[in-house]
N, C-alpha and C positions, 0 to 999 in steps of 0.2 A: 066021299067027295068033299064034304064040309071040312073034314080033318085036314085034307091036303091044302085047302084054302087057308085054314088056320095056321098050318105049318108054314106055308109060303109067307103069310103075313108076319109071323114071328121071325122067320128067317130074314125077311127084308128089314124088319125093325132092328134085329140084332146087327145086321150089316151096317145100317145107318148109324147105329150107336157106336159101332167100332170105328167107323170113319170119323165120327165126332170126337171120340176119345183120342184117336191118333192125332187129330189136328190140335186138340187142346194140349196133348203131351208135347208136340213139337213147339207150340207157342210157349209152353212152360220152360222147355229146355233153352229156347232162345232167350227168354227173359232171364233165366238163371245165368246163362252165359254172359248176357249183357251186364247183369248185376255183378257177377264175379269179376268181369273185366273192369267194371267201374270201381269195385272195391280194391281189387288187387293190382290194378294198373296193367302193365305189360307183363303177361304171365308166360312162363316157359316151363314146360313139363319135361323132365329128363330122368333117365335111368343111369345112375352113377354120373359119368361125364357126358354121355350121349344124349343129345336133344331128341325127344320123342315128338313133341307137339308144341305149337305156339298159339297164343291167342291172336285174334285178328289184329289187335294193336301191336303185339310183339313182332308180328311179321314185318312191320315197317322199320324195325331197328336194323341198321346196317351190320351185316355179318351174322345175323340170327336166322337160321334155317334148320329144318328137320334133318337129322343125320349128322349135324355138326357137333362140335364139342363145346360145352358150356365154358370151360376155362379159356379156350381159344377166342370165343366170342367176347368174354369179359376183358381179355388182354388187349384186344384191338379197340374195344368200345370205351374203356375207362382210361382216365388220366390220373387225377389225384385220388389216391386210395386204392390203386390197382393191386399193389403187393398185398395189402391187408385183405382185399376181397378174395384174391386167389388163395391165400392161406386159409381164410374162413371156409371157402368152397371145399378145399381138400379136407378140412376137419369135418364138414357136413357129410361128405361122401364116406369118410372113414368111420366116424363115430355117430353120425346122425344128429350132431349138435346144431341147433338152429342158428341162423345169423341175421343180423340187422345192422346195416352200416349206412353212413352218409358218404357218398362218393361223387366224383365230378367226371363228366365225359370229356372227350377230346375237344369239344366246343365250349367248355367251361360251364355247362349247365349242371346244377346240383340234382342228384337222384338219391332216393331211399331204396337200398337193395336189401330184400328179405329172402330168406330160404329156409324151408322146413321139409322134413320127410312126410310123405303120405302114402301109407302102404309100402310097397316096394319101390315107389318112385320118389323123385325130388321135385318140389314145386318152388320155382324162383319167380320173384315179382320185382319190377322196377316202377317206382312211383315218382312223379315230379315233386321235388322237395324245395322249390323256390320259396314258398311261403313259410315252410318249416324252418329253413335256414335263416330267413329274415327274422322270424320270431325268436329263433335261438340266439342270434346275434344281439337282439335287443335285450333278451334276458341276461346274456353274458355281460352286456354293458351295465345293466342295473345291478347285477351281482358285484361287478368290479367297483362300482361307485359305493355300494354298501360295504364292501370289504375295506375300501380305502377309508371310509368314514369310521368303521369299526377300528381299523388300525390306528387312525388319528386319535380317536377317543381313547384307545388303549395307551398310546404314547402320552396323550394329554394327562390321563389319570396317572400313568407311571411317573411322568415328570413332576406332577403336583405332589404325589406321595414321596418321591425322592427329595424334593425341596423341603417338604414338611418333616421328613424323617431325619434329614441331615442337620437339622438345627439351624436353618437359615431363614425360616419364615414361619408365620403363624396365620392360619386361615379360620374363618368362622362364618356361620349363617344365623341371622336373627329373624324371628317372625315379625309379623305386623305389630304385635304388641311389645316388641322390643326384647322378648325373652330369647335367650340363646338356645338354638335348636341343635347346632353341631359346631364343634371346634376341634382343631387338631394342630400339631406342630409345636415347635419351641425355637427360641433363638439362643444359641450358645455363644458365650464370650469367654475371654481369658479370665475374667473375674467371677463368672457365674453364668447362670442361664435363666431366661424368662419363660415361664410356661404359658400355655394357652389360657389356663384358668385365670392367671394374673391379668393378662391382657384383656380377656373378655370382661372381667369384673370392672376394670378401669373404663372400658368402652361403654359398658352398660350404665356407668355413672354419669356419662355425658348425655346431653340432649340428643335425640335421634338424628335430626336432619340439620343440625347447626352447621353452617358453613358449606352446605351443598350448593353446587352450581346449577345451571339450567339443565344439565344432563343428569342430574341426580347423583353427582360424584362429589364426595366430601373428602378433603385431604387435611391432615392435621399431624402434629408432632406431639408425642407423649414421652414421658420419661418414667421408667420403672426401675426400682432398686432391686437387683438380683440378690438372692440369699447369699450372705457372706461377702457381698461387694461393698466397696466404699463409695464409689461414684455411681449415679443412676445411669441406666442404659437408655439412650434415645432410640425411639422406634418411629418409623414413618408409617402412618396408618392411612389406608385408603378404603372407603366404604362406598359401595354402589347400591343405591336405593331403587327398588322396583316400584311399579305403579301401585301395587297392593300394600306398600308400606314395609315389606320385608327388605332386608339388607344383607349383602355379602361383603365381607371385609377381609383384608390381608394386612399384615404388619411385618415389616422388614427392618433389619438393623440399619440405623441411620447414623452410626458413629462417625463414619468418614464424612458424611454430609455435614454433621454438626461441627466436626473439626474444621472443615473447609469454611463453614460460615463464620466460625470464630476467627480463623486466619484472615478471611476477607474483611471481617469487622476491624481487626487490628490493622490490616493493610490500609483500609479506608481512613482509619484514624491517623495512621502515620502519614498517609498522603495528604490528609487535611492539614496536619501540622506543617508538613513540608510546603504545601501550596500557600500556607499563610505567610511564609517568609520569602516567597518568590516576588521578584520585582515585576514580572510579567503577569498580566491579568488572565485569569482562567475562568471560563463559564461553560458548564455542561448542561445541555438541554436534552430531555428524554424524547422518546418517539412521538409523544403528544405535544412537543415543543414547549414543555414546561421546564423552568430552571430548577435543576436538582443539586447543583454544586457550584460554588463560586468562592473566590478567595478575596481577601481585603484589597489586594492590588487592583482587582477588577472594579470594585466599587469606588476606590479612590481615583483611579485613572479616568473613569468615565463619569465621575461626580454623581453617582447614584447612591441613594439611601440604603444602607445595609438592612435596616428593618423592613423596608419595602421589598428588597430582594429576597429576604427570608420567607416571604409569603408566596414564593414560587411563581412569579409572573411568567406569562407566556413570552415567546420571542417577539411576537408582534407588539405586545405592550412595552417590552424593553426597547425596541426600536423607536416607538413613538416617544418614550421618555427621553431617549438620547437626542431625538430631533428637537424636543422642547428645550433641552439644555445646550443645543448646538454642539453636540459631541459626535456628530457624523458629518461627512462632507456636504458642501452645498451642491445640490443635485438639480439638474434640469427637470427630471421626471422622478420624483421621490417615490411615488406609488409603484411604478414599474420596477424600480430598484428594490423596494421592499418585497414585492412579490417574487423577484428572482432570488432573494435571500431566503425567503420562506420555502421556495420550491426545492431547496437543498435536501429537505426531508423526504422528497418523493423517492429518491434512491440514495440513501445515506451511505451505502457501501462504496459508492463510486465518487464521493465528494472529494474535490481537490480545490478548495476555495483559498485564494491568496490575493489580498488587496492592501493597498496603502491608503489610509484616510488622512487627507490633508485638512486639518481643522482650521476654524476661523481664528483661533488664537495663535496660529503659527506652528503648533505642534504637529507631529506626524506619527501616526499609529499604524503599525503593520498588523493586519488581522488575518489569521489563518484558521480555517475550519477543517477538521479531520474526523473520519468515522470513529465512533465510540461503540462499545458492545451494546447489543440489544436495540439497535436502531437509533441510538443517541448520537449527538454531534457535540464535539468539544471545540470551543472557540478560544483561541489564544490571542491576547492583545499585548503587543510589545511596543513600547514608546521608543521610536527610533529617531527622535528629533536630534539628539546629539550626533548620532551616526550620520544623519543626512547633512548636518552642518559640517562634519569632518569630511564627508565625501565632496561637498561643494568646495571646501577649502582645497582638498586634494586636486579636484578638477581645475580649480583656478591656478594652482601651482603647476599642474601639467601644462595648462594652456600658456602660462607665463614662460615655462621652460621651452615649449615648442616655439613660441613667438621669439624668445631670445635666440634660440638656435637658428631660426629662419632669418634673423637680422644679421647673422654673422656673414662676413665676406668670404670666409673659408668654407669649402665643402666638407660636410661632416656626415658620416654614416656610422651606425653602431650595429654590430651583429651579436646575437645571443650565443649561449653555450651550444645550442643545437645548430649553429651555422646559418640561421635565418635572420634576415634583415629586420631590425626593430625600429631604428630611427634614421631618417634621412631628411636633411633640411633643403630649403629652396636653393641655396647657393650651389649645391651639388648639381641640380638640374640646369642651373644657369651656366656653370663652368663646363660640364660635360655635354650639354645639349640634349639630355634625356628628358623624359616626361614622367609625371607621377604614375601614369597607368602602367609603364614598363618597369620602372624601379620603384617598387612599393613594398611596404613592410609585409613580411611573410615569405618572400622569395628567398631561395637558398643562395648562399654566397657564391657558389660556382656559376649560377646563372647570371648574377650581377657581374662577376669577374669576366665572363664571356662577352657581355655587352661592353664593358669598359675596355677589353682587349681590342675590340674593333674600332675604338676611338683614339687610341694612342699608338705611337710608334713602338714603344717598349712593351710588346705583348707578353714577353716572358715574365715581366714584373708581376703581372696579375696572377700567374700561376703560383708564384712565391707567396703572394698575399693570400690566395685561397688555401694553400697549405698551412699558412700561419694561423688562419681563422679556425681550421678544423683540427689543428694539432692538439694532442693531449698532453704533451710534455711541457716543461717550463719554457716560456717564450721571452725573448728580449726584444724591446722595441727597435725599430729601424726606420730609415727614411730613404726614399728614392726620388730621383729626378725623372719627370715624364715630359713627353712632348706630344701635344694634341695635333690632330690633323690640320688644324688652323695655324700651326707653327707657334702656338703659345706654349709657354713653359710652366710646368706645375712642380710643386714640391710636395710629395706624398709622405705622410707620417703615419706609421702603423704602430699601435701600442696595445698591450693587453689591459683589460679592465678587471677589477675585483669580481670574483664569482665566475670567471671563465669567459666573459665577453671580450669583444675586440672593437676598438675604435679606429677609424680611418679619417684622417684630416688631410685635405688637399687644398693648397693655397696657390692661387695664380701669381707666379713670380715673374711673369713676362715683363711687366712694366718696371718692376724692381730691378731685374737684371738689365733691362734696357737702360734704366737710369744709371745703374752702377757702371755699365759699360760706357755710357756717355760721360759719366764723371771720370772714369779712368782715362778715356780718350782726351777729355778736356784737361785733366791733370797732366797727361803726357804732353799735350799741346802747350799748356802753360809752362811746363818745365822746359820744353824746347824753345818756346818764345823767350823765357828768361835767359836760357843759355845764349840764344841769338842776340838778345838785347845786351847781355853782358859782353858778348863778343863784339858787337857793334860799338858799344861804349868804349871797349878797350881799343878798338881800331881808331875810333874818333879821338880818344885821348892820346894815343901814341902818334897817330899820323896827321891829325888835324889840329887838335888843341895845342900840342907842343909847339909846332912852327907858328901857329897863330898867336900864341902867347909871346913868342919871341918877337914877332913882327909888331904886335901891339905894344910890347915893352920898349922896343927901340923907337917906335913912333912917339911914345910919351917922352922918351929921353930927348929926341929931337925937338919936341915942342917945349921943353923946359928951358927957360932963359938962363938958368945957372950954367948951362953948358955952352952958352954962346947965343948971340943974337942971330935970328934968321930973317931972311928977307921975306917980304910979303908973299912972294910966290912959293918960297920954301915952307912958310907956315901953312899956306894953302895945301901944299902937297902933303905935309905932315898931318893936317886935319883930314885930308882925304884918306890917308892910310888908316888913321884911327877910326873913321866912319866906316870904311870898307871892312875893317877887322871886326867892328861891332856887328855889322850886318851878317858877316860870315859866322860870328858866334851865335847870333840868334837863329840862323839857319841850322847850325849844328844842333842847337837845343831842340828845335822842332823835329829834326830827324831822330834825335834820341827819344823824344816823347812818342813819335810814331812807332819806333821799334819796340817800345814797351807795351803797345796795344796788342791784344790776342785776337785770333780769328773768330768770326761770328758763325754760329751754326746755321746751316741752311734750313729754313722752316719747312715742315712737312706740309704736303698738300692734302686736301680732303677729296681728291678725285676718286671715282669708283675704281675697284680693283681691275687690274689687267688680267684677263683669263689665261693668257699664255704663261704668265709668271706663276699663277696658281697651279696649273697643270704640271709645270716643271718642278715646282716646289714639292708637290705631292709625290711625283715620281722619285725624287731624290730621298724623301722621307721613307718611302715604302720599298725601295730597291732591295734593301737587305732582307726584309721580311719575305718578299716575293722569291728571292733566291733561295732562302731556307725552305720554302714550300715547293720548290721546283717549278715555279711558274714564271714565265717571262713577263716583264712589265715595260711597256713603252708609252711615250707621250707624244702624240702627233700634234704639234703646236700650230695654231692657226696663224696665217700670215697677217691678217688684219688685226687691229687692236680692238678686240671684243671686250666690252665692259658690261656684264650683267648687272641688273638693278638688285644688288644683294650686298650687305656689308662684307668687308674684306674677311674678317674672321669667320663669319657664318659660311661664306662661300668656300673658304679653305677647309672648314670642318666638313661641309657637305661633300666636297670632292674627295676628301680623305676617307670618309665613311663609305662612299660608293666604291672607291678603289679597294679598300681593305676588305669589304664584303665580297667583291668580285674575286679577290685572291682566295678567300676562304671557300667560295663555291666552285672554284676551278680545280680540276684534277691535276695531279702531277704530270708535267709534260705539256700542259696547255699554256696559254698566254692571255694577258690582259692588256688592252690598249685603251688609252685615254684620248679623247678627241672632242671637238666642238663643231657646231654648225649653226647656221642662221636659217630659221624657218621662213616660209613664204610670208607669214604675218610680221616678220621682223624680230620675233622672239629669238633668244639665244639658248641653245640646247647643249648641255654637257653630257657626254656619253662615256660609260665604262663598259667595254665590250669584253665578253668572256669567250675565248676561242678554245675549244677542246681539241686535244690531240686526236688524230684520226684513229678510231677504234677504241679510244679510252672511255671507260664508263664514267658517268656522272657521279659526284660524291654521294655516298649512301645516305638516303633520307633517314632522319632520326639520329644520326651520329652527332657527337658533340661539335664537330667542325661544321656540319650542315646546320645545326641549330644556331650556332653563333653567326653563321652567314645569314640565316633568316632573321635573326634579331637585328643584325646590322642593317638589313634591308628595310625592316619596319621602322627602325630609328631614323634612317635617312629619309624615308617618306615623310615622317612627321616634321623633320627639320625643314625639308623643302616646302611643305605645305604651310608651315608656320611663317615662312618668308614670302608667301603669296605666289609660290611657284607651283608647277605641275610635275608629278613624278610618275614614271611608268617603268615596268619591268616585264620581260617576256622573252620567249624564244623566237628566233627568226624563222619564218616559214619558207623562205627561199631555198629550194633544194640545192642550189649551188653552194650555199654556205650553211649546210645542215650542221647541227650540233653547236650552234652559236647562240648565246644569250646576251642580252644587253639591258642595262638600266640607264635611264635618261632623266635629267632634271632640266626643266625649261623655265627661263626667267625672261621678263621683258628687258629691253635695253635700258641702260642707266641714263635716263634723261635725254633731252634733245641734242646734247653735244656728244653722245656716245656714237661710236662707229657702227654703222649699219651696213652689212654686206648685201650685195646683190643676191637675191635668192637663187638666181640661175647660176651663180658662181659658187662652187662648193668650197667649204672651208679647207678641205684637203683634196688634193688631186686624186682622182680615181684612175685605176689602171685601165688602159684602153681595151684590154682583152677581158675585162670583168663585166659580164652582163648584169644590169641592175633591174631584176624583175622583183620589185618590192611592193608591198601592200600598205605599209604604214610608215610614218615619218621616222619612227624608231628603227625600223628595218633599213630604211634608206641611210640613216646615220651609221648604222652598224656596218652596212656594206661598204660605205666610203671609208670608215675606220679600218675595216679589214683589208680593203684593197690598198689603202695607203700605207699600212704598217706591216702587213704579213709578207 
């Protein structure tokens, strides 16, 4: 019985032990699986390509499942490195070769893929490789930097060795005690070579840090005689001293630099000798504003001591010395002027200083400052006193010439070889009625000719003159007669000048011709009177004196006692005959004297001009020009005696310019009418109306004809305003007379005795069937002119 109890106890104990062992075994397997998953990541167990089992983590991978193919899973899961992974898997299946790759999935995450055989199975593991990729990239960057440094060091060493081995440089290193530790290289020349030992020996003979700057760099020039050479070889030596006293040096061939320095020295010497003979003063100040070069002319011109200048004074000191000697201009603010001069060194590359100093002794010095190499400034002082005096004399000569030309009574203009106006005198503006703003130097001859053509009857003459001015062939002088719109006569003389210029001289010969005509008329009258007197005397002699002499002779015979005594009555009769004969003879003498007298000229009156006569005169002068332009020209003369307050010649020229400009601005087939009217204020208005043919276009703007018409319009306006009148020009807005333009000149009446019309009474009768829907006085005048003349 006891034995069964013991057996039961043992059995229970064994059962409990088994349960405990199984539980521990399961915990161990779970821990091992967790550890394996932690170590190997996402684990896939496969047989050849078939997936047998997956770890719990691997089951979360898309496309990984038992029974699937490992290559199909990797083909869909991987992106970058897919082909390489599939190839490695095939090699693992075929030969059992393990694989370890860095790949990227389709979402761009990096993975470490490993695969190895285990028994008859294949174990694949995927681990997150983000940290590994980051570290790998850092390592690659560090490696690349070191490779570049090694490569640069290699090239640096290679370059130094090439330079030293080609015989173009010598390098060395000295210790703190000055002993040479290392040296290499040589310098080869045409005459020989300098070795490193020669250079090092010469460098060792010099003090260690002599001439070193703040950075420990010492530069010097040495000369070594190569073996077999005649002339020494110059070397440029540079040594860099370290903090511990050691030094690294290099020496290069300085032959070219030495030759350049010798050339520069000879050039400076030559320039110094050249500057010494210059009449202009020269002074060069370096970047520190110190005088480094000057010539004797500078010291002599500015009265400075050459010995003092040789001590290299500053620019400020030189200016103060010049002020003491009064060799600078008298200035309101000397200190500001000096600071402005000193500020030129702030940016010497852009200096462009140019002044003329007018000194107290009457001399004039031109001062020019220009950039000089290395931040220096070169000042040039030129005494231009003689030149200034010559210019003053030249200006005085020009002023005298211009004043002389302006005092001439003849109009004179001169054109240059380029056809542009150079000289015009005041008489030209007085004769032609132009102003200096329109006819001014610089304008082309054709522009001037277009203006003149609108002022004279003979427009074609100015085309000939323009061709003469611009002609390139030989030219012969000629003269032409011109008639202004004021009916004054001009004599134009055109002649070439030396050098290709042209001179025009126009003289007003109206009074001369008038005097000549009066003299001719008076001469004719005198000749006629002389003939008449002779005839009268002949008649008197033959018909009066002969019988009278007979009567007088017989009367004397009767009174003579030798022929018989007469009674008292007979003597009385004979005395009466003699007395009557004497009276008759005196009468005949008086008649003879009266016959010898010539006719007296009727004195001219100074009354204001009659407007109707001016309109008719203008029409007759421009009739031919209008016909050639295909434009009708009419003058509607006012019935009343209108006399504007304007000189006769000025009024004639104004009306002529208005009419000539209107003809130029009117297209072929149109018409121009001249008329006059009295405003409500009593002023007198002269109108030139431009009527366009129905459907005809206006003259093209910008053409030569239109420009001439515009010039005539501006000229007319100035002439009217210069006489105190008002001028207007514009298109008529009335639709009944569309296409009509008009220009009007308004003047006050000439004094209290001038005729003033009733404003209600038009100067010209308007057609009864013409409606006058007008807005302005000029349109009213235009409508009346159009109705009366069209």
